[in-house]
C-alpha atoms as one frame of an Amber mdcrd trajectory, in Angstrom:
protein
  18.488  76.286 -17.790  18.955  74.223 -20.925  15.762  72.782 -22.393  17.579
  69.771 -23.841  18.539  68.605 -20.327  14.931  68.590 -19.115  13.364  65.185
 -18.457   9.668  64.416 -17.936   8.619  62.979 -14.574   5.289  62.344 -12.875
   4.585  63.566  -9.343   2.333  61.408  -7.171   1.506  63.181  -3.899   1.828
  61.066  -0.768  -1.486  60.212   0.862  -0.813  58.023   3.935  -3.779  55.973
   5.171  -4.357  53.724   8.167  -5.113  50.073   7.655  -7.525  47.981   9.730
  -4.824  47.328  12.349  -3.936  51.013  12.768  -0.662  50.904  10.833   0.172
  53.568   8.272   0.059  52.402   4.640   1.724  54.378   1.852  -0.611  55.383
  -0.954  -0.335  57.960  -3.693  -2.715  60.277  -5.532  -2.988  60.379  -9.318
   0.034  61.484 -11.351   0.803  65.045 -12.463   3.256  65.495 -15.360   6.079
  68.046 -15.276   9.753  68.299 -16.197  13.041  68.923 -14.416  16.784  68.432
 -14.753  17.547  64.989 -13.272  20.952  63.352 -12.754  22.495  60.655 -10.513
  23.950  61.697  -7.171  27.735  61.883  -6.990  30.517  63.763  -5.332  32.382
  63.527  -2.082  29.771  65.178   0.147  26.896  62.993  -1.064  29.102  59.892
  -0.854  29.818  60.670   2.803  26.155  61.406   3.465  24.609  58.371   1.744
  27.443  55.807   1.639  26.435  52.646  -0.248  22.951  54.112  -0.867  24.517
  56.696  -3.221  23.726  54.584  -6.303  19.999  54.821  -5.437  19.882  58.644
  -5.143  18.928  61.179  -7.839  19.431  64.950  -7.789  16.670  67.063  -9.321
  16.572  70.773 -10.174  12.893  71.670 -10.455  11.881  75.039 -11.925   8.095
  74.526 -11.975   5.299  75.486  -9.605   4.160  72.109  -8.242   4.190  71.752
  -4.465   6.651  68.901  -3.924   7.242  67.699  -0.359   9.158  64.916   1.347
   7.670  61.410   0.970   5.963  62.268  -2.343   6.434  59.684  -5.082   8.098
  60.327  -8.441   7.573  58.199 -11.537  10.788  58.683 -13.498  11.494  55.336
 -15.161   7.988  53.857 -14.865   4.571  54.692 -16.304   2.468  57.192 -14.317
  -0.160  54.524 -13.505   2.416  52.312 -11.773   3.743  52.694  -8.236   6.389
  55.469  -8.069   9.964  54.259  -8.473  11.464  57.141  -6.426  10.548  58.792
  -3.130  11.433  62.411  -2.288  13.810  62.532   0.696  14.870  66.193   0.639
  13.540  69.484  -0.767  15.468  72.762  -0.591  13.763  75.888  -1.909  15.869
  78.528  -3.650  14.728  81.749  -5.279  14.036  80.358  -8.768  14.066  76.585
  -8.296  13.955  73.659  -5.878  16.773  71.191  -5.325  15.258  67.784  -4.657
  16.922  64.529  -3.665  15.001  61.341  -4.371  15.780  57.763  -3.363  14.887
  54.647  -5.355  12.031  52.739  -3.750  12.861  49.091  -3.159   9.727  46.983
  -3.596
């Protein structure tokens, strides 16, 4: 793992709540800072999997100890107080790290 490739991100755990009509509303807890290797999705397999959505996907190698799950928010290009700009869509645990795929949230 090369330290110069690490990028700071902020994890905002998903906390779904019900509104007055019974629908589920996305909300997020306060931000926790950490760092990971982050790069845009590419390659033949991901292109077949995501198609035109490929430009909105990021790959993340995370070596830390935070519990990251699907639907959690990630603040990568925005301030930690703002709504997350990415949403976790896949987490695969390996021995020393997690491989995470995150999709840009369209607001």
